[in-house]
C-alpha positions, 0 to 999 in steps of 0.5 A, spaced: 578 799 477 575 803 483 568 805 484 561 802 483 564 797 478 567 789 480 569 788 486 577 789 486 582 788 491 589 790 492 595 786 491 602 789 494 608 787 490 615 788 494 621 790 491 624 784 487 619 779 490 616 773 486 610 773 490 606 778 493 606 780 500 599 783 501 592 782 499 587 789 502 580 790 500 582 797 501 586 802 499 587 805 504 588 799 508 594 797 504 597 804 504 597 804 511 601 797 512 605 800 506 608 806 510 608 802 517 613 797 515 616 803 510 616 798 504 619 799 497 614 796 492 608 797 487 600 795 489 595 794 484 588 793 484 586 787 481 579 785 479 576 779 483 572 773 480 576 774 473 583 773 470 586 781 468 587 778 460 580 777 461 579 783 463 583 788 459 580 784 453 573 786 456 574 792 457 578 794 451 585 795 453 587 790 451 586 786 444 590 779 442 593 779 435 597 772 434 595 766 436 600 767 442 596 771 446 591 767 447 596 761 449 596 759 457 603 761 458 602 769 455 595 769 460 598 766 465 603 772 465 598 777 463 599 784 466 597 791 464 598 798 466 592 800 465 591 796 472 590 802 477 598 802 480 602 806 485 609 806 487 612 806 493 619 807 495 621 806 503 614 806 504 612 813 501 609 815 494 613 816 488 
């Protein structure tokens, strides 16, 4: 999602966390914070002003094939491996 496309943010979810612990404008700022804190978890790029479900459909990464794939509970939990993401252990990239 990087590049000249839509504006994005980077969201860090620590290992075992239910909620994000950091949101950053750049991957570089996020990685500096992750390194300093020696954190373990995943950093994912998210588009602004759209949901991931809508983004994935718009970019051809997902096509709902069943009615339940358009329900609020499905859309509210939706993620895709097509989002740029990186894993870290003790502050180091995996």
